[in-house]
N, C-alpha and C positions, 0 to 999 in steps of 0.2 A: 547803643545800649550799654550801660555801665554794669560791671560785675563786682560784687563784693563791697565791703566797707573800705573807705579811704581810697577809692580808685582814682581820685583826682579829676573827676569830671566825666563827660560823655566820651564815647569812643570805645574801640575794642581793646580793652586792657584787662588781662586775666589776673589771676591771683598771684601775688608776689611769692617767690620761691626762696626758702631759707635753707642754708647749709649750716648745721649746728651739731654739737656733740650729742652722742647717744651712748647708752651703757655698753653697746656692742661695737662702738666705733664712731661713725659719723652718719647723720641722717639728712635726707633731702625731704623737705616738708613744704607743702603749699599752704599759703595763708588760709586760716580758718579750718583746715583739716585737722582731725584729731590724730590720724595715723600717718606715719611716714610714707612717702612715695617710694623711698629706697633707703636701705641701710648698707653702708660699706665699711670696709676695714680701714681705709685711708681717707683723709680729707681731700686729697687730690682727686680720687675717684668720685667722691660726692660732689665736688665742684664741677666736674665735667658733666655729670648727670643733671645737676642743678642748672648749669648754664644752658644746656640743651632744652630743658623744660621751660626756662625763662624766655628763651628765644621763641619757642613754640607758643607760649602764652602772651608774648609781647608785654612782658612784665619786668619787674625789678628782681634781680638776684641779690640776696642779702647773705653775706658770709660772716659767720661768727667764729670767735676764737674758742679755745678749749674751756674758757671760763664763761662762755655764753654772751660775751660782749661783741657788739658789731665791730668787725675788723675791716670790712670792705662792702661796697655796694656797686652794682653795675646794672644800668638800665638797658633793656632790650626792646626798643621800639615805642617807648612812651615818653620820650623827651619833649617837654614843652618848647615851643618855638621861642628862640631867644634873639630874633632880629628886631631891630627898631623899625617903626613906621607902619 
């Protein structure tokens, strides 16, 4: 069963998790949600919370810089098979 838009096909893939700037510091927000899952003072704290959430959801962690541009991505359990044959 596929969850959310752009899940990349069938399988257990949760909502992607975003770490991005927030007026009060940094926020962790799941794809499609209007509200942040967490707001932290530091980006490092938000990345830890976001990474744990992405692992739990078997989804992608997307980390943005202070200008809102994608800085890094890390997949947690939804990598397509890359072997030939």
